[in-house]
N, C-alpha and C positions, 0 to 999 in steps of 0.2 A: 676264559675255562681250561684249555687246550695246555694252556704255559703250563698253570695249576697245577696240571695231572701228571705232566712230565717232571716237575721238580719233587712231587710226594715220592713218585714212584723212583725216581736215580736215589733220592734219600733211604729209601726203604731198600732197597738192592744195596745199596754202600753197609746199611746198617746189619745186611744178613750176611752179607760176605766177612763184615769184621770175626762176626760170631763164631762164621765156620772156621778160621784163623782161630782162636783160643784170645782175641782181641775183647775185651771189655768195656763197651761204652758206655760212658754215665753220660745219660742228660743232667741238663742244668737245672737245679731247683728253684723256684724262686722263693728268695729270702723275704718275708714282710718286713717291714719300717718298723715292726714294734721289739723288732728283736735289734734291729741296727743300732737305734739310736739308746736303748741304755748301756751298749759296748762303747759306744764315742762318748756319754756322759761318764761313765766311770774310768774312761783314759784320763780325760781332760780332769777330774775332779782328785788325781793323784796329788799327794802334797809338793811332789817335787816339780809338778810341772805348773800348779795352780799360784803356789809361792814363789817366787822366784828369790826370794830371801834365802830361803833353805838350800836352793843349789848352790852348791859349792866352784861347779862350771862360771858360775856367771854371775858377773862383776856388777851390779846396776850400785851406780852412787843415791842418796837419799836426797831428794831435792832442794834444794837452799832457800830459805826463805829469806830475802834479802828485807830490808825495811826500809821505807817509802821516806827521803826527806821530806819534810812538813814544806810545806809552799808558804809563798811569804808573799802578804798580800798587798797590794802595789799601791802606793799614796797617789791618788787623783788631785791635785790640787783643784781647789774650789774659789771660785769668786766669793764667796760668804768666810773663806778662812784667815782675811786679814780683819775681820768684827771682832772687838775686845768682847772676851766672855763674860765682863765686868760691864757690860753696858745695857740700860734697862729698856725692857720693850717700847714699842712706838705705842704702845696708848696708856703706858704709864711716865714716859718722859716730860710732860706737862703738868704732872702732879706732884707737887712740893713737899706734900708729906713722904712720898715713896724716896725723895733725898735722905730724911731723918732717919728712917726705920730702922730697926735692927738686921745683923748682918744676915738670919735666916728667912728674912721676908726682902731680905733686897738682893738674896740668890733667888727666890723664886719667880721674882720679879725679874732678875735679868734675863740676856740672853744665854745663858751657860743651862738654861734647865727650857729653853724655848727652842719648840717647833721651828720646823724646815721653812715653813710659809711666814713666822712672822720673820724671820733672819730672812728671809728675800725679800720683806716688805721696806725693811729696813736697810739694804740694799737697795732698793732703787728709789727711796727716797734721797739716799743721798747721791745717786745719778741725777737725778730732776734738781735736784739743791745745787749741782756746778751747773745745769746752763739755762735755769728756768731765771725768766727776764725782769721777775719782780716775785715778793712772797708768795702773794695770791695767785700766781701763774699756773696755770694745771690744762690746759687748753692748746698753747702752741705747740707748733711742728717741733719744736727741740723740747719740751718737757714728751712729747709723743715719744720722738727718738730715744730718749735715755731710757722711758717706759719697756721699748720695746727691744732696746739691747740689755737691758737686766731679764728680761724674757729670753732673750738668746743666747746668754751665757746660762744660764737654769740648764738649759733644756741640752746645749751641749755637756756641761755637767753629767746630768742624766746618762746620754747616749753615751758617756768613756765608760761608765760604769756596767751600763745595760743595752750592747752595740745593738741588740735585736731586735728593741722597741721602735716597731716602724710608724705606730699612730704619734708616741713625742718626735719621732722624724721629721713628718712630715707637717705639725706643727712648726719646728724651729722651719724649716723650709719659707712656709707660707709666712711666717715673722719675717725672716730676712728680706723676701721680697715687699712688705709693706714696707719695712725702713729702708730698703734702696728707694724705692717711691716717696717716701719724706724726703730723703734726701738730695735726689734728685730737683724735686720741685724747692727745697732750700737753696738749693745752690743757682738755681733759676733766678730767683727772686733774691736772696738775700747771701750775697756771697760772703761778705765777713763773720757772720753767724752761722754761717757753713762751717767754713774753718775752725772758728772756735768748740763748733761743738765734736765735729772731727777730733779736733787736740784733746778738750777736756775726756771724753771718754774713750778713747783711745783705738777711734773706727780708721782703717786704713780704706780710702773711698779709691774702687777701680771703676774707669771707665768701661760698659756696658759694652760688647759689642753692635754697631751696626744692624747687622744680619747675621743668624747665627743658625745653622740647617743642619743636621745630620747630615754627612755625605756617602752616598748611597753612589753605588757604580751604574743605576739606575739613572740616578741623580747627576750623575758626573756627566754623561752618557748626555742626557737632555743637554745641560748645561752647554756642551762643547758644541751642540748641533745648532740650538739658539745663536751664539758667539758666531758660528758660520753664515746661518741666514742673514743674521745683523752685517755681519763684514761686506756680502754680497749685495743687500739691499743697498748699504753705505754707496758701491761703488756704482752701481746703478743710475744712482740718484744721483750723482758727481759727472756721468756723462751725458745725462739728460739736460741737467745745470748747464755743462760745456754746450751744449747742441743749442742750447736756446738763448746762450750770450755770443755766440757767432751770429745765429740767424735776426736777432736786433741790432748788431754793430753795423755803425754805417758805412760804406765804401771809402776808402779811401782815394786820395787827388791820384794816386800811381796808377793805380786801378783801373780808374775811372775812365769813359769812351773818349775818343776827340773832341776839341773843343768845337762851337758853330763855326768860325772862320774856317777850321780845316775843313769841317765836314764840307762846306761850300765848294771848294775843291779851287783850281787856277780863273775860274770862269769870275767868282766872285773876286777874287784878287785884282782883276783884270781893269772892274770897273771904279 
């Protein structure tokens, strides 16, 4: 409180001294915001500031609008592209009347206007016909492998167009695992049929690894420790085995003690 009084008295004395010497002291006045804002608005609303085109000193080029090049759709090859469009759908191949109708009806019954599922059904029948044992074979391992191959290739074609479709990717991986198991069984039981299936369907069979595990630092350290412990145990077992052999081994004649005649001494030899 005393410090405040000192400052107020000092400022009062200074003002009085300046007034005596003829120096006018103007106290600063508070300017409200309502008077400052219109000034700023009037300044920035000038046409030479807001409109840069009207200012001759500033040379600003207009923004250029470049035309974007049209993106060409990438043609993705499909397993269904080799099917002829004039081929009839699967439901009408055995109908004799479909072969003798006019061109308009034939076009309606052909693969040209067929859906994707109908084309896929025709493709599966072609793959089955390559590996089936007879005309009525629908349950053999070769036929199941052919059906799974057609589905896997269909999933691959779909994922090339839609790479973020995780559900179809999961279905494709599950189908690959099923086909791998069936090929493994076919290779173990009927090797000739296995080679025929791989050749006809264009499958490259690769041997799965005996043991696969993602190598982490913890797993590598644990494996190194296990190997080290195993080697130490093998050394201990080998040492124990060598000791056991030495204990069971009979003494040799060189290391054996003196004979009975030698042990009797000279007295026995005199008799």
